[in-house]
VONUFI-671539 format. One record per atom (N, C-alpha, C, O): residue number from 1; x, y, z; atom name. Coordinates in steps of 0.1 Angstrom, whole numbers, plus 5000, padded with zeros to 4 digits. Each point is the difference from the previous one (the first is absolute). Layout:
VONUFI-671539
+-----+------+------+------+----+
:   k :    X :    Y :    Z :  a :
+-----+------+------+------+----+
: NUM :    X :    Y :    Z : CA :
...
+-----+------+------+------+----+
end
This chain:
VONUFI-671539
+-----+------+------+------+----+
:   k :    X :    Y :    Z :  a :
+-----+------+------+------+----+
:   1 : 4294 : 2153 : 5528 :  N :
:   1 : 4992 : 4992 : 5000 : CA :
:   1 : 5010 : 4985 : 5006 :  C :
:   1 : 5012 : 4997 : 4998 :  O :
:   2 : 4982 : 5000 : 5007 :  N :
:   2 : 5003 : 4985 : 5011 : CA :
:   2 : 5001 : 4989 : 4993 :  C :
:   2 : 4990 : 4995 : 4996 :  O :
:   3 : 5022 : 4999 : 5003 :  N :
:   3 : 5002 : 4986 : 4996 : CA :
:   3 : 4989 : 4989 : 5002 :  C :
:   3 : 4992 : 4997 : 5009 :  O :
:   4 : 5009 : 5000 : 4983 :  N :
:   4 : 4989 : 4982 : 5006 : CA :
:   4 : 5013 : 4993 : 5003 :  C :
:   4 : 5011 : 4997 : 4995 :  O :
:   5 : 4983 : 5001 : 5023 :  N :
:   5 : 5008 : 4992 : 5000 : CA :
:   5 : 4992 : 4981 : 5006 :  C :
:   5 : 4992 : 4994 : 5008 :  O :
:   6 : 5015 : 5004 : 4982 :  N :
:   6 : 4994 : 4984 : 4992 : CA :
:   6 : 5008 : 4991 : 5011 :  C :
:   6 : 5008 : 5005 : 5009 :  O :
:   7 : 4989 : 4982 : 4990 :  N :
:   7 : 5012 : 4994 : 5006 : CA :
:   7 : 5013 : 5001 : 4997 :  C :
:   7 : 5009 : 5002 : 5008 :  O :
:   8 : 4993 : 4995 : 4973 :  N :
:   8 : 5013 : 5008 : 4992 : CA :
:   8 : 5008 : 5004 : 5005 :  C :
:   8 : 5010 : 4995 : 5005 :  O :
:   9 : 4982 : 5018 : 4995 :  N :
:   9 : 5006 : 5016 : 5005 : CA :
:   9 : 5005 : 4998 : 5018 :  C :
:   9 : 5010 : 5007 : 5004 :  O :
:  10 : 4987 : 4988 : 5002 :  N :
:  10 : 5002 : 4997 : 5017 : CA :
:  10 : 5013 : 4992 : 4994 :  C :
:  10 : 5012 : 5004 : 5002 :  O :
:  11 : 4986 : 4985 : 4992 :  N :
:  11 : 5015 : 4988 : 5006 : CA :
:  11 : 5010 : 5011 : 4986 :  C :
:  11 : 5012 : 4999 : 5001 :  O :
:  12 : 4983 : 5008 : 4992 :  N :
:  12 : 5010 : 5002 : 4991 : CA :
:  12 : 5014 : 5012 : 5013 :  C :
:  12 : 5011 : 4998 : 5003 :  O :
:  13 : 4980 : 5011 : 5001 :  N :
:  13 : 5005 : 5007 : 5006 : CA :
:  13 : 5006 : 4994 : 5014 :  C :
:  13 : 5012 : 5002 : 5000 :  O :
:  14 : 4984 : 4991 : 5010 :  N :
:  14 : 5003 : 4987 : 5008 : CA :
:  14 : 5013 : 4995 : 4993 :  C :
:  14 : 5008 : 4997 : 5009 :  O :
:  15 : 4997 : 5000 : 4977 :  N :
:  15 : 5011 : 4993 : 4992 : CA :
:  15 : 5009 : 5014 : 4999 :  C :
:  15 : 5012 : 4999 : 5001 :  O :
:  16 : 4980 : 5016 : 4997 :  N :
:  16 : 5013 : 5008 : 4998 : CA :
:  16 : 5007 : 5002 : 5016 :  C :
:  16 : 5011 : 4997 : 5003 :  O :
:  17 : 4979 : 5009 : 5003 :  N :
:  17 : 5005 : 5003 : 5014 : CA :
:  17 : 5008 : 4991 : 5009 :  C :
:  17 : 5007 : 5004 : 5009 :  O :
:  18 : 4988 : 4982 : 4986 :  N :
:  18 : 5011 : 4990 : 5008 : CA :
:  18 : 5013 : 4999 : 4993 :  C :
:  18 : 5010 : 4998 : 5006 :  O :
:  19 : 4988 : 5005 : 4979 :  N :
:  19 : 5016 : 5000 : 4994 : CA :
:  19 : 5011 : 5011 : 4999 :  C :
:  19 : 5011 : 5002 : 4993 :  O :
:  20 : 4983 : 5006 : 5017 :  N :
:  20 : 5002 : 5017 : 5000 : CA :
:  20 : 5009 : 4998 : 5016 :  C :
:  20 : 5011 : 5005 : 5004 :  O :
:  21 : 4981 : 4986 : 5003 :  N :
:  21 : 5006 : 4999 : 5007 : CA :
:  21 : 5013 : 4990 : 5007 :  C :
:  21 : 5006 : 5000 : 5011 :  O :
:  22 : 4995 : 4994 : 4978 :  N :
:  22 : 5005 : 4990 : 4998 : CA :
:  22 : 5014 : 5004 : 4998 :  C :
:  22 : 5009 : 4993 : 5005 :  O :
:  23 : 4994 : 5021 : 4987 :  N :
:  23 : 5012 : 5008 : 4996 : CA :
:  23 : 5005 : 5006 : 5006 :  C :
:  23 : 5013 : 5001 : 5001 :  O :
:  24 : 4973 : 5006 : 5007 :  N :
:  24 : 5007 : 5012 : 5011 : CA :
:  24 : 5003 : 4987 : 5012 :  C :
:  24 : 4997 : 5007 : 5010 :  O :
:  25 : 5006 : 4983 : 4996 :  N :
:  25 : 5004 : 4997 : 5004 : CA :
:  25 : 5013 : 4989 : 5000 :  C :
:  25 : 5009 : 4996 : 5007 :  O :
:  26 : 4987 : 5003 : 4982 :  N :
:  26 : 5018 : 5000 : 4991 : CA :
:  26 : 5017 : 5010 : 4999 :  C :
:  26 : 5012 : 4999 : 4999 :  O :
:  27 : 4972 : 5013 : 5002 :  N :
:  27 : 5013 : 5006 : 4996 : CA :
:  27 : 5003 : 5005 : 5020 :  C :
:  27 : 5011 : 5004 : 5004 :  O :
:  28 : 4978 : 4994 : 5005 :  N :
:  28 : 5008 : 5002 : 5014 : CA :
:  28 : 5008 : 4992 : 5002 :  C :
:  28 : 5011 : 5003 : 5002 :  O :
:  29 : 4986 : 4987 : 4997 :  N :
:  29 : 5005 : 4986 : 5005 : CA :
:  29 : 5018 : 5007 : 4994 :  C :
:  29 : 5009 : 4999 : 5008 :  O :
:  30 : 4992 : 5005 : 4982 :  N :
:  30 : 5015 : 4996 : 4994 : CA :
:  30 : 5007 : 5014 : 5006 :  C :
:  30 : 5012 : 5002 : 5000 :  O :
:  31 : 4980 : 5006 : 5004 :  N :
:  31 : 5008 : 5015 : 5005 : CA :
:  31 : 4999 : 5001 : 5015 :  C :
:  31 : 5004 : 5010 : 5006 :  O :
:  32 : 4990 : 4980 : 4999 :  N :
:  32 : 5001 : 5000 : 5012 : CA :
:  32 : 5011 : 4991 : 5006 :  C :
:  32 : 5004 : 4988 : 4996 :  O :
:  33 : 5002 : 5020 : 5015 :  N :
:  33 : 5012 : 4999 : 5006 : CA :
:  33 : 4998 : 4996 : 5013 :  C :
:  33 : 5010 : 5000 : 5007 :  O :
:  34 : 4977 : 4995 : 5002 :  N :
:  34 : 4993 : 4990 : 5013 : CA :
:  34 : 4998 : 4988 : 4998 :  C :
:  34 : 4993 : 4994 : 4991 :  O :
:  35 : 5012 : 5003 : 5015 :  N :
:  35 : 4998 : 4980 : 4997 : CA :
:  35 : 4985 : 5003 : 5005 :  C :
:  35 : 4992 : 4996 : 4991 :  O :
:  36 : 5003 : 5008 : 5018 :  N :
:  36 : 4986 : 4989 : 5005 : CA :
:  36 : 4991 : 5017 : 4989 :  C :
:  36 : 4988 : 4997 : 5000 :  O :
:  37 : 5013 : 5009 : 4996 :  N :
:  37 : 4992 : 5012 : 4989 : CA :
:  37 : 4999 : 4990 : 4988 :  C :
:  37 : 4990 : 4995 : 4996 :  O :
:  38 : 5022 : 5002 : 5001 :  N :
:  38 : 5001 : 4992 : 4990 : CA :
:  38 : 4994 : 4983 : 4998 :  C :
:  38 : 4996 : 4993 : 4991 :  O :
:  39 : 5006 : 5005 : 5019 :  N :
:  39 : 4997 : 4987 : 5008 : CA :
:  39 : 4978 : 5004 : 4995 :  C :
:  39 : 4994 : 4997 : 4990 :  O :
:  40 : 5001 : 5008 : 5020 :  N :
:  40 : 4987 : 5007 : 4998 : CA :
:  40 : 4995 : 5002 : 4986 :  C :
:  40 : 4990 : 4994 : 4997 :  O :
:  41 : 5016 : 5014 : 4993 :  N :
:  41 : 4997 : 5004 : 4986 : CA :
:  41 : 5000 : 4982 : 4994 :  C :
:  41 : 4989 : 4995 : 4998 :  O :
:  42 : 5019 : 5001 : 5000 :  N :
:  42 : 5010 : 4985 : 4994 : CA :
:  42 : 4981 : 4992 : 5007 :  C :
:  42 : 4996 : 4992 : 4991 :  O :
:  43 : 4998 : 5007 : 5017 :  N :
:  43 : 4986 : 4994 : 5008 : CA :
:  43 : 4989 : 5009 : 4992 :  C :
:  43 : 4992 : 4995 : 4992 :  O :
:  44 : 5009 : 5017 : 5010 :  N :
:  44 : 4987 : 5005 : 4996 : CA :
:  44 : 5006 : 4997 : 4978 :  C :
:  44 : 4991 : 5001 : 4992 :  O :
:  45 : 5017 : 4998 : 5006 :  N :
:  45 : 5001 : 4998 : 4983 : CA :
:  45 : 4998 : 4987 : 4998 :  C :
:  45 : 5001 : 4998 : 4988 :  O :
:  46 : 4995 : 4991 : 5020 :  N :
:  46 : 4997 : 4986 : 4995 : CA :
:  46 : 4989 : 5003 : 5003 :  C :
:  46 : 4994 : 4999 : 4989 :  O :
:  47 : 4995 : 5005 : 5022 :  N :
:  47 : 4988 : 5001 : 5002 : CA :
:  47 : 4992 : 5008 : 4986 :  C :
:  47 : 4989 : 4999 : 4997 :  O :
:  48 : 5019 : 5008 : 4998 :  N :
:  48 : 4997 : 5007 : 4990 : CA :
:  48 : 4995 : 4991 : 4989 :  C :
:  48 : 4989 : 5000 : 4996 :  O :
:  49 : 5025 : 4992 : 4999 :  N :
:  49 : 5004 : 4993 : 4992 : CA :
:  49 : 4985 : 4989 : 5001 :  C :
:  49 : 4996 : 4997 : 4988 :  O :
:  50 : 4996 : 4999 : 5022 :  N :
:  50 : 4995 : 4990 : 5002 : CA :
:  50 : 4987 : 5006 : 4996 :  C :
:  50 : 4994 : 4994 : 4991 :  O :
:  51 : 5001 : 5018 : 5013 :  N :
:  51 : 4992 : 5004 : 4998 : CA :
:  51 : 4995 : 5003 : 4986 :  C :
:  51 : 4989 : 4998 : 4995 :  O :
:  52 : 5025 : 5010 : 4999 :  N :
:  52 : 4999 : 4998 : 4986 : CA :
:  52 : 4994 : 4989 : 4988 :  C :
:  52 : 4993 : 4999 : 4990 :  O :
:  53 : 5015 : 4995 : 5019 :  N :
:  53 : 4998 : 4983 : 4991 : CA :
:  53 : 4986 : 4994 : 4996 :  C :
:  53 : 4995 : 4996 : 4989 :  O :
:  54 : 5001 : 5004 : 5027 :  N :
:  54 : 4979 : 5000 : 5002 : CA :
:  54 : 4998 : 5014 : 4995 :  C :
:  54 : 4988 : 5002 : 5004 :  O :
:  55 : 5014 : 5006 : 4991 :  N :
:  55 : 4990 : 5008 : 4992 : CA :
:  55 : 5002 : 4994 : 4988 :  C :
:  55 : 4989 : 4997 : 4996 :  O :
:  56 : 5023 : 5001 : 4995 :  N :
:  56 : 5005 : 4997 : 4995 : CA :
:  56 : 4988 : 4984 : 4993 :  C :
:  56 : 4993 : 5000 : 4990 :  O :
:  57 : 5010 : 4991 : 5019 :  N :
:  57 : 4996 : 4987 : 4997 : CA :
:  57 : 4983 : 4999 : 4999 :  C :
:  57 : 4992 : 4991 : 4996 :  O :
:  58 : 5006 : 5024 : 5009 :  N :
:  58 : 4980 : 5003 : 5002 : CA :
:  58 : 4997 : 5009 : 4988 :  C :
:  58 : 4989 : 5005 : 5001 :  O :
:  59 : 5017 : 4999 : 4990 :  N :
:  59 : 4998 : 5007 : 4985 : CA :
:  59 : 5004 : 4990 : 4995 :  C :
:  59 : 4991 : 4994 : 4994 :  O :
:  60 : 5020 : 5001 : 5006 :  N :
:  60 : 4995 : 4986 : 4990 : CA :
:  60 : 4994 : 4993 : 5001 :  C :
:  60 : 4993 : 5002 : 4990 :  O :
:  61 : 4998 : 4987 : 5020 :  N :
:  61 : 4994 : 4993 : 5001 : CA :
:  61 : 4987 : 5008 : 4994 :  C :
:  61 : 4992 : 4995 : 4993 :  O :
:  62 : 5008 : 5018 : 5011 :  N :
:  62 : 4982 : 5008 : 4994 : CA :
:  62 : 5010 : 5004 : 4988 :  C :
:  62 : 4994 : 5009 : 4995 :  O :
:  63 : 5016 : 4989 : 4998 :  N :
:  63 : 4995 : 5003 : 4983 : CA :
:  63 : 5008 : 5007 : 4999 :  C :
:  63 : 5010 : 4998 : 4994 :  O :
:  64 : 4989 : 5014 : 5013 :  N :
:  64 : 5004 : 5020 : 5002 : CA :
:  64 : 5015 : 4997 : 4995 :  C :
:  64 : 5001 : 5005 : 4989 :  O :
:  65 : 5013 : 4987 : 5014 :  N :
:  65 : 5010 : 4997 : 4994 : CA :
:  65 : 5001 : 4995 : 5001 :  C :
:  65 : 5001 : 4994 : 5011 :  O :
:  66 : 5003 : 5001 : 4969 :  N :
:  66 : 5007 : 4988 : 4996 : CA :
:  66 : 5012 : 4999 : 4994 :  C :
:  66 : 5003 : 5002 : 4988 :  O :
:  67 : 5010 : 4995 : 5027 :  N :
:  67 : 5012 : 4999 : 4987 : CA :
:  67 : 5000 : 4983 : 4995 :  C :
:  67 : 4994 : 4989 : 5000 :  O :
:  68 : 5018 : 5020 : 4994 :  N :
:  68 : 5002 : 4985 : 4989 : CA :
:  68 : 5009 : 4993 : 5004 :  C :
:  68 : 5010 : 5007 : 5003 :  O :
:  69 : 4992 : 4980 : 4999 :  N :
:  69 : 5019 : 4988 : 5008 : CA :
:  69 : 5005 : 5010 : 4989 :  C :
:  69 : 4996 : 5008 : 4992 :  O :
:  70 : 5016 : 4986 : 5015 :  N :
:  70 : 5013 : 5011 : 4996 : CA :
:  70 : 5008 : 4981 : 4991 :  C :
:  70 : 5003 : 4990 : 5007 :  O :
:  71 : 4998 : 5009 : 4976 :  N :
:  71 : 5006 : 4991 : 4995 : CA :
:  71 : 5011 : 4996 : 5012 :  C :
:  71 : 5002 : 5010 : 5007 :  O :
:  72 : 5005 : 4978 : 4998 :  N :
:  72 : 5009 : 4995 : 5004 : CA :
:  72 : 5013 : 5006 : 4992 :  C :
:  72 : 5008 : 5006 : 5008 :  O :
:  73 : 4995 : 4994 : 4980 :  N :
:  73 : 5008 : 5008 : 4995 : CA :
:  73 : 4999 : 5015 : 5004 :  C :
:  73 : 5010 : 5007 : 4997 :  O :
:  74 : 4980 : 4999 : 5008 :  N :
:  74 : 5001 : 5014 : 4997 : CA :
:  74 : 5007 : 5002 : 5019 :  C :
:  74 : 5007 : 5010 : 5004 :  O :
:  75 : 4989 : 4980 : 5002 :  N :
:  75 : 5004 : 4998 : 5013 : CA :
:  75 : 5015 : 4998 : 5002 :  C :
:  75 : 5007 : 5001 : 5010 :  O :
:  76 : 4996 : 4996 : 4983 :  N :
:  76 : 5014 : 4996 : 5000 : CA :
:  76 : 5006 : 5010 : 4998 :  C :
:  76 : 5008 : 5003 : 5009 :  O :
:  77 : 4991 : 5003 : 4981 :  N :
:  77 : 5002 : 5009 : 4991 : CA :
:  77 : 5002 : 5016 : 5012 :  C :
:  77 : 5010 : 5008 : 4999 :  O :
:  78 : 4981 : 4993 : 5011 :  N :
:  78 : 4997 : 5010 : 5007 : CA :
:  78 : 5015 : 4995 : 5010 :  C :
:  78 : 5012 : 5004 : 5000 :  O :
:  79 : 4982 : 4988 : 5007 :  N :
:  79 : 5009 : 4989 : 5007 : CA :
:  79 : 5017 : 5005 : 5002 :  C :
:  79 : 5006 : 5005 : 5009 :  O :
:  80 : 5000 : 4991 : 4973 :  N :
:  80 : 5009 : 5001 : 5002 : CA :
:  80 : 5007 : 5019 : 4998 :  C :
:  80 : 5010 : 5005 : 5005 :  O :
:  81 : 4979 : 5000 : 4986 :  N :
:  81 : 5000 : 5014 : 5003 : CA :
:  81 : 5008 : 5008 : 5011 :  C :
:  81 : 5010 : 5006 : 5001 :  O :
:  82 : 4981 : 4991 : 5007 :  N :
:  82 : 5002 : 5003 : 5019 : CA :
:  82 : 5016 : 4996 : 5004 :  C :
:  82 : 5009 : 5007 : 5004 :  O :
:  83 : 4990 : 4981 : 4993 :  N :
:  83 : 5008 : 4995 : 5005 : CA :
:  83 : 5015 : 5007 : 4995 :  C :
:  83 : 5011 : 5002 : 5006 :  O :
:  84 : 4985 : 5001 : 4981 :  N :
:  84 : 5012 : 5008 : 4992 : CA :
:  84 : 5001 : 5016 : 5005 :  C :
:  84 : 5006 : 5010 : 4997 :  O :
:  85 : 4989 : 4988 : 5009 :  N :
:  85 : 4998 : 5016 : 5005 : CA :
:  85 : 5002 : 5000 : 5014 :  C :
:  85 : 4993 : 5009 : 5004 :  O :
:  86 : 5010 : 4988 : 5002 :  N :
:  86 : 5000 : 4997 : 5015 : CA :
:  86 : 5015 : 4992 : 5001 :  C :
:  86 : 5006 : 4998 : 5011 :  O :
:  87 : 4998 : 4999 : 4977 :  N :
:  87 : 5017 : 4997 : 5001 : CA :
:  87 : 5007 : 5014 : 4993 :  C :
:  87 : 5012 : 5000 : 4997 :  O :
:  88 : 4979 : 5014 : 5000 :  N :
:  88 : 5006 : 5009 : 4994 : CA :
:  88 : 5002 : 5010 : 5012 :  C :
:  88 : 5005 : 5011 : 5000 :  O :
:  89 : 4986 : 4981 : 5014 :  N :
:  89 : 4999 : 5018 : 5005 : CA :
:  89 : 5014 : 4994 : 5012 :  C :
:  89 : 5005 : 5007 : 5008 :  O :
+-----+------+------+------+----+
end
């Protein structure tokens, strides 16, 4: 049985694909020893990040994706945790 290709299904698939591409580019960047190849991966990653945000925004505007706004205290806690983790590396 073929899935019902609704706008929501298509956008969700696009969002998942962009997230996967971003992850793959991150791995490729960290494992690349060639400066030119690294720059190409970085440029492609930026493009994928922009594309992902456009899909996310469209899904949000259509009511398909409803993220909750983070509380200021939660944001500060996450920043502190990441700063601590970075300091431990």
